[in-house]
C-alpha positions as CSV (number, residue, x, y, z in Angstrom):
1,M,-16.2,14.3,-13.8
2,K,-17.3,14.6,-17.5
3,M,-14.6,15.3,-20.1
4,S,-15.9,15.8,-23.6
5,K,-14.1,14.2,-26.5
6,Y,-12.5,11.2,-25.0
7,Q,-14.9,10.0,-22.4
8,A,-17.9,7.7,-22.8
9,D,-21.2,9.3,-23.7
10,E,-24.4,8.3,-21.9
11,K,-24.8,5.3,-24.3
12,G,-21.2,4.2,-23.5
13,Y,-19.7,5.3,-26.8
14,Y,-16.2,6.7,-27.3
15,G,-16.5,8.1,-30.8
16,E,-17.6,5.1,-32.8
17,F,-16.5,2.6,-30.3
18,G,-18.1,1.1,-27.2
19,G,-21.8,0.4,-26.6
20,A,-23.4,-2.8,-25.4
21,F,-23.7,-5.6,-28.0
22,I,-25.0,-8.3,-25.8
23,P,-27.4,-11.3,-26.0
24,E,-30.9,-10.5,-24.7
25,M,-30.3,-12.8,-21.8
26,L,-27.5,-10.5,-20.5
27,Y,-29.6,-7.3,-20.8
28,P,-31.1,-7.3,-17.3
29,N,-27.6,-7.7,-15.7
30,T,-25.9,-4.9,-17.6
31,E,-29.0,-2.7,-17.4
32,E,-29.2,-2.9,-13.6
33,L,-25.6,-1.9,-13.5
34,R,-26.0,0.9,-16.1
35,Q,-28.9,2.5,-14.3
36,N,-27.2,2.5,-10.9
37,Y,-23.4,2.7,-11.3
38,L,-23.0,6.5,-11.5
39,R,-25.5,7.2,-8.8
40,I,-23.9,4.7,-6.4
41,M,-20.3,5.9,-7.2
42,E,-21.3,9.5,-6.4
43,E,-22.8,8.7,-3.0
44,P,-20.7,10.3,-0.3
45,G,-20.9,7.1,1.8
46,F,-19.6,5.0,-1.2
47,Q,-16.8,7.4,-1.9
48,E,-15.8,7.5,1.8
49,E,-15.6,3.7,2.0
50,F,-13.8,3.4,-1.3
51,R,-11.2,6.0,-0.4
52,Q,-10.7,4.6,3.1
53,L,-10.0,1.1,1.7
54,L,-7.7,2.5,-1.0
55,R,-5.7,4.2,1.8
56,D,-5.7,1.7,4.6
57,Y,-6.0,-1.6,2.7
58,V,-4.4,-1.0,-0.7
59,G,-1.7,1.4,0.6
60,R,-2.6,4.5,-1.6
61,P,-1.4,6.9,-2.6
62,T,1.4,5.0,-4.4
63,P,4.6,6.9,-4.8
64,L,5.6,8.9,-7.8
65,Y,9.2,8.1,-8.0
66,Y,11.9,10.0,-9.9
67,A,14.0,7.3,-11.6
68,K,17.4,8.9,-11.5
69,R,19.5,6.3,-13.2
70,L,16.9,5.7,-16.0
71,S,16.7,9.5,-16.5
72,E,20.4,9.7,-16.8
73,K,20.6,6.9,-19.3
74,F,18.0,8.3,-21.6
75,N,18.7,12.0,-21.0
76,T,15.2,13.0,-20.0
77,R,13.2,13.2,-16.7
78,I,11.5,9.9,-16.0
79,Y,9.0,9.4,-13.1
80,L,7.5,6.0,-12.2
81,K,4.0,5.7,-10.8
82,R,4.5,2.8,-8.4
83,E,1.3,0.8,-8.8
84,D,3.5,-2.3,-8.2
85,L,3.4,-1.2,-4.5
86,C,-0.3,-1.7,-4.3
87,H,-1.5,-4.6,-2.1
88,T,-1.5,-7.7,-4.4
89,G,1.2,-6.2,-6.5
90,A,-0.6,-4.3,-9.3
91,H,-3.2,-1.6,-10.1
92,K,-5.9,-4.2,-10.5
93,V,-7.0,-3.9,-6.9
94,N,-8.2,-0.3,-7.3
95,N,-11.0,-1.6,-9.6
96,T,-11.9,-4.7,-7.6
97,I,-12.3,-2.6,-4.4
98,G,-14.7,-0.3,-6.3
99,Q,-16.6,-3.1,-7.9
100,I,-17.0,-5.2,-4.7
101,L,-18.5,-2.2,-3.0
102,M,-20.8,-1.7,-6.0
103,A,-21.8,-5.4,-5.9
104,K,-22.7,-5.1,-2.2
105,K,-24.8,-2.0,-2.9
106,L,-26.7,-4.0,-5.6
107,G,-27.2,-6.9,-3.2
108,K,-25.0,-9.4,-5.0
109,N,-23.3,-12.1,-2.9
110,R,-21.6,-14.2,-5.6
111,I,-18.7,-12.8,-7.5
112,I,-17.3,-14.1,-10.8
113,A,-14.2,-12.8,-12.7
114,E,-12.0,-13.7,-15.6
115,T,-8.2,-13.5,-15.5
116,G,-5.2,-13.8,-17.8
117,A,-2.0,-13.1,-15.9
118,G,-3.9,-13.9,-12.7
119,Q,-3.4,-10.4,-11.2
120,H,-7.0,-9.5,-11.6
121,G,-8.1,-12.9,-10.3
122,V,-5.9,-12.4,-7.2
123,A,-7.3,-8.9,-6.7
124,T,-10.8,-10.2,-7.0
125,A,-10.2,-13.2,-4.7
126,T,-8.6,-10.7,-2.3
127,V,-11.6,-8.4,-2.0
128,C,-14.0,-11.3,-1.9
129,A,-12.1,-12.7,1.2
130,L,-12.1,-9.1,2.6
131,M,-15.9,-8.9,2.2
132,G,-16.8,-12.6,2.8
133,L,-18.3,-13.2,-0.6
134,E,-18.2,-16.4,-2.8
135,C,-15.6,-16.1,-5.6
136,I,-15.3,-18.0,-8.8
137,V,-12.4,-17.1,-11.2
138,Y,-12.3,-18.3,-14.8
139,M,-8.8,-18.7,-16.3
140,G,-7.5,-20.3,-19.5
141,E,-5.7,-23.7,-19.0
142,V,-2.6,-22.3,-20.7
143,D,-2.6,-19.3,-18.3
144,I,-3.1,-21.6,-15.3
145,A,0.1,-23.4,-16.3
146,R,2.2,-20.3,-16.8
147,Q,0.9,-18.3,-13.8
148,A,0.9,-21.1,-11.2
149,P,1.9,-18.8,-8.2
150,N,-1.2,-16.6,-8.9
151,V,-3.4,-19.7,-9.1
152,A,-2.1,-20.8,-5.7
153,R,-2.7,-17.3,-4.3
154,M,-6.4,-17.3,-5.5
155,K,-7.0,-20.7,-3.9
156,M,-5.4,-19.6,-0.7
157,L,-7.7,-16.6,-0.6
158,G,-10.7,-19.0,-0.9
159,A,-11.5,-18.6,-4.6
160,E,-12.5,-21.5,-6.9
161,V,-10.4,-21.4,-10.1
162,R,-12.3,-22.9,-13.1
163,P,-10.2,-23.7,-16.2
164,A,-11.4,-22.6,-19.6
165,K,-10.6,-25.5,-22.0
166,S,-11.8,-24.1,-25.3
167,G,-10.1,-22.1,-28.1
168,S,-6.6,-20.9,-27.2
169,R,-7.4,-21.6,-23.6
170,T,-6.3,-18.1,-22.6
171,L,-7.9,-14.8,-21.6
172,K,-10.6,-14.4,-24.2
173,D,-11.8,-18.0,-23.6
174,A,-11.9,-17.4,-19.8
175,T,-14.0,-14.3,-20.5
176,N,-16.4,-16.3,-22.6
177,E,-16.9,-18.8,-19.8
178,A,-17.5,-16.0,-17.3
179,I,-20.1,-14.4,-19.5
180,R,-21.9,-17.8,-19.8
181,D,-21.9,-18.1,-16.0
182,W,-23.4,-14.6,-15.7
183,I,-26.2,-15.3,-18.1
184,N,-27.1,-18.4,-16.0
185,N,-26.9,-16.6,-12.7
186,P,-28.4,-13.1,-13.2
187,V,-29.9,-12.5,-9.8
188,D,-27.2,-13.1,-7.2
189,T,-24.0,-12.7,-9.3
190,H,-21.9,-9.7,-10.1
191,Y,-19.3,-10.1,-12.8
192,I,-16.1,-8.1,-12.0
193,I,-14.5,-7.3,-15.3
194,G,-10.8,-6.5,-14.8
195,S,-10.2,-4.2,-17.7
196,V,-11.8,-1.3,-19.7
197,V,-13.5,-3.9,-21.9
198,G,-16.9,-5.5,-22.2
199,P,-20.4,-3.9,-22.6
200,H,-21.2,-0.5,-21.3
201,P,-21.0,0.5,-18.4
202,Y,-17.9,-1.6,-17.7
203,P,-15.3,0.4,-19.7
204,D,-16.4,3.7,-18.1
205,M,-16.9,2.2,-14.6
206,V,-13.4,0.6,-14.6
207,A,-11.8,3.7,-16.0
208,R,-13.4,5.8,-13.2
209,F,-12.1,3.5,-10.5
210,Q,-8.6,3.5,-12.0
211,A,-8.7,7.3,-12.5
212,V,-7.2,7.5,-8.9
213,I,-3.9,6.9,-10.6
214,S,-3.8,10.1,-12.7
215,E,-5.6,12.0,-9.9
216,E,-2.6,11.2,-7.7
217,I,0.0,11.9,-10.5
218,K,-1.4,15.5,-10.8
219,W,-0.9,16.5,-7.2
220,Q,2.3,14.5,-6.8
221,L,3.9,16.1,-9.8
222,K,2.8,19.5,-8.6
223,E,4.6,18.8,-5.3
224,K,7.8,17.6,-7.1
225,E,8.0,19.8,-10.1
226,G,5.6,22.7,-9.4
227,R,3.3,21.6,-12.3
228,E,0.5,19.1,-12.6
229,D,1.0,18.1,-16.2
230,P,3.9,16.0,-17.5
231,D,4.9,16.2,-21.1
232,Y,4.0,12.5,-21.6
233,V,2.1,9.8,-19.8
234,V,3.1,6.2,-20.8
235,A,1.4,2.9,-20.1
236,C,1.2,-0.6,-21.5
237,V,-2.2,-1.6,-23.1
238,G,-3.7,-5.0,-23.3
239,G,-7.4,-4.4,-22.5
240,G,-6.1,-1.2,-21.0
241,S,-7.2,-0.5,-17.4
242,N,-3.8,0.7,-16.1
243,A,-3.5,2.9,-19.1
244,A,-7.1,4.3,-18.8
245,G,-6.3,5.2,-15.2
246,T,-3.0,6.9,-16.1
247,Y,-4.5,8.9,-18.9
248,Y,-7.9,9.7,-17.4
249,H,-7.3,13.2,-16.0
250,Y,-5.2,14.2,-19.0
251,L,-7.4,13.0,-21.8
252,D,-8.7,16.5,-22.8
253,N,-5.4,18.2,-22.1
254,E,-3.8,18.1,-25.6
255,K,-0.5,19.5,-24.2
256,V,0.1,16.1,-22.5
257,G,1.2,13.5,-24.9
258,I,-0.3,10.0,-24.5
259,I,1.7,7.0,-25.4
260,A,0.2,3.5,-25.4
261,V,2.5,0.5,-25.6
262,E,1.2,-2.7,-27.1
263,A,2.6,-6.2,-27.3
264,A,4.0,-7.0,-30.7
265,G,5.0,-10.5,-29.6
266,K,7.4,-12.0,-32.1
267,G,6.8,-9.0,-34.4
268,V,3.8,-7.1,-35.8
269,E,3.8,-9.1,-39.1
270,S,4.9,-12.4,-37.6
271,G,1.5,-13.9,-37.1
272,E,2.3,-14.1,-33.4
273,S,1.4,-10.7,-32.0
274,A,-1.1,-8.8,-29.9
275,A,-0.6,-5.3,-31.4
276,T,-4.3,-4.5,-31.9
277,S,-3.8,-0.9,-33.1
278,A,-1.6,-2.1,-36.0
279,L,-3.5,-5.3,-36.8
280,G,-7.0,-4.7,-35.7
281,K,-10.2,-3.9,-37.6
282,V,-13.5,-2.7,-36.2
283,G,-15.5,-5.6,-34.7
284,I,-17.3,-6.7,-31.7
285,I,-15.8,-8.7,-28.8
286,H,-17.2,-9.4,-25.4
287,G,-20.1,-7.0,-25.8
288,S,-18.3,-4.0,-27.1
289,K,-17.5,-2.5,-30.5
290,T,-13.8,-1.9,-30.8
291,L,-10.6,-2.6,-32.7
292,L,-10.1,-6.3,-32.8
293,M,-7.6,-8.7,-34.5
294,Q,-9.6,-10.8,-36.9
295,T,-9.4,-12.8,-40.1
296,G,-10.9,-11.6,-43.4
297,D,-14.2,-13.2,-42.6
298,G,-14.4,-11.8,-39.1
299,Q,-13.1,-14.7,-37.0
300,I,-11.1,-13.6,-34.0
301,T,-7.4,-14.4,-34.5
302,E,-5.4,-15.8,-31.6
303,P,-3.2,-13.1,-30.0
304,Y,0.3,-13.9,-28.7
305,S,2.6,-12.2,-26.2
306,I,5.2,-13.5,-23.8
307,S,3.1,-11.5,-21.3
308,A,0.0,-13.3,-20.1
309,G,-1.6,-9.9,-19.4
310,L,-1.3,-8.4,-22.8
311,D,-2.4,-11.2,-25.1
312,Y,-5.9,-10.0,-25.7
313,P,-7.1,-9.9,-29.3
314,G,-8.8,-6.5,-28.9
315,V,-8.4,-3.3,-26.9
316,G,-10.9,-1.3,-24.8
317,P,-13.1,1.1,-26.7
318,M,-11.6,4.2,-25.0
319,H,-8.2,3.1,-26.4
320,A,-9.6,2.3,-29.8
321,H,-11.0,5.9,-29.9
322,L,-7.7,7.4,-28.7
323,F,-5.9,5.5,-31.5
324,K,-8.4,6.3,-34.3
325,S,-8.6,10.0,-33.3
326,G,-4.8,10.3,-33.1
327,R,-5.0,11.5,-29.5
328,A,-2.6,8.7,-28.4
329,D,0.5,7.3,-30.0
330,F,0.5,3.5,-30.1
331,I,3.9,1.8,-30.1
332,P,4.3,-2.0,-30.6
333,I,7.0,-3.6,-28.6
334,T,8.3,-7.2,-29.2
335,D,8.9,-9.9,-26.6
336,D,12.6,-9.5,-26.9
337,E,12.5,-5.7,-26.5
338,A,10.2,-6.0,-23.4
339,M,12.4,-8.6,-21.7
340,A,15.6,-6.6,-22.3
341,A,13.8,-3.5,-20.9
342,G,12.6,-5.4,-17.8
343,L,16.2,-6.6,-17.1
344,M,17.5,-3.0,-17.6
345,V,15.0,-1.5,-15.1
346,S,15.8,-4.2,-12.6
347,Q,19.5,-3.4,-12.8
348,L,19.3,0.4,-13.0
349,E,16.5,1.0,-10.5
350,G,16.3,-2.1,-8.3
351,I,12.7,-2.7,-9.3
352,I,11.7,-5.9,-11.1
353,P,8.7,-5.0,-13.2
354,A,5.9,-7.2,-14.4
355,I,6.5,-8.2,-18.1
356,E,3.4,-6.2,-19.1
357,T,5.0,-3.1,-17.6
358,S,8.4,-4.0,-19.2
359,H,6.9,-3.3,-22.6
360,A,6.3,0.3,-21.5
361,F,10.0,0.8,-20.6
362,A,11.1,-0.4,-24.1
363,I,9.8,2.9,-25.7
364,F,13.1,4.7,-25.2
365,D,14.5,2.7,-28.1
366,H,11.7,4.0,-30.3
367,R,11.2,7.5,-29.1
368,Q,13.5,10.4,-28.3
369,F,12.6,12.8,-25.5
370,R,14.1,16.2,-24.8
371,P,16.2,16.6,-21.7
372,E,13.6,18.9,-20.1
373,D,10.6,16.6,-20.8
374,I,8.8,15.0,-17.9
375,V,7.8,11.5,-18.8
376,V,5.6,9.6,-16.4
377,I,5.4,5.8,-16.8
378,N,2.9,3.7,-15.0
379,L,4.8,0.9,-13.4
380,S,1.6,-1.1,-13.3
381,G,2.7,-4.3,-11.6
382,R,5.6,-6.1,-10.0
383,G,7.5,-9.0,-11.6
384,D,7.1,-11.7,-8.9
385,K,4.4,-13.5,-10.9
386,D,6.7,-13.5,-14.0
387,L,9.9,-14.7,-12.3
388,Q,9.7,-18.1,-14.0
389,T,9.3,-16.5,-17.5
390,Y,12.3,-14.2,-16.7
391,I,14.3,-17.3,-15.5
392,D,13.5,-19.3,-18.6
393,Y,14.2,-16.4,-21.0
394,F,17.5,-15.2,-19.5
395,K,18.5,-18.7,-18.3
396,L,19.1,-17.2,-14.8
């Protein structure tokens, strides 16, 4: 499905952002994927297997849930897209199912991935176990420590978890290690990138696999409200795959407001933040031209967020374009605001959200909606993996 202004063109550009800025040694890997991904995705057999696994294995469609108490509190109509109910506990598995089928079609039997919060690593290890493929997950040492339950899950699923020990020892460093591995193993290895980042065709491919989210929102809202279009769609953005999936079918419909929520950490100007739209300048990271937090001489600055899934120094090129073009509103949310919002949702709706998602729920302190507005928030993941962070923060 081609949608003009906000979709990738055939070279993988969203406006001025995107493309494939890669060392020559990576060219064969990305080129093989670029030449084949759309053709494979459009094959009826591929679509049938993808849809069947989403239904019978992942548990889709996920509910679109009217959050009655939240709606009463903020005097507007709030729906939650329950991606936390997917198998593995987050939206990440939509993409890993798609990419594992892609890898099999391309004859790859060794899978590598990078992960920050560990959700993408778990989702990758899950589908590798499902398909009987070798799985190596790169993860920063810092993230390994703060996401121990997810590391244990990956190992139980048969994956090898390799620590990234350089730089800040978080997501960007894990990504660097994964790219190195891919360069060294071009023939038998497929790199499953977990977000709408990286060189073309990854941002477009991941967005298309995640587009099932907004595809479902449309018919579910039609059933519940008699209309396909909400007034606003809201999602948190790190690299931005849950957001890309939430926005996908609404991108060209200017009547639907798009709100992207970023991690401001300890404050946008604190020096400990991951609010790329506020702090980023145009640059290149992990093979893509996008907005990126960097020093005056172009060195990548270390991002910070209490959420392991949002502390990426850049943002996917689709989101950079949505920001630059004014199509989406970007709102930075601090650690404290996100944690308070997570607790609020837990106690009002009986749902403990992932800390990434908690950022999205904090927008109501920054934005007023009308009583008749329909606001759909992507509840992108569940909070099990973050329990220790919640415990430490609230001294539970």
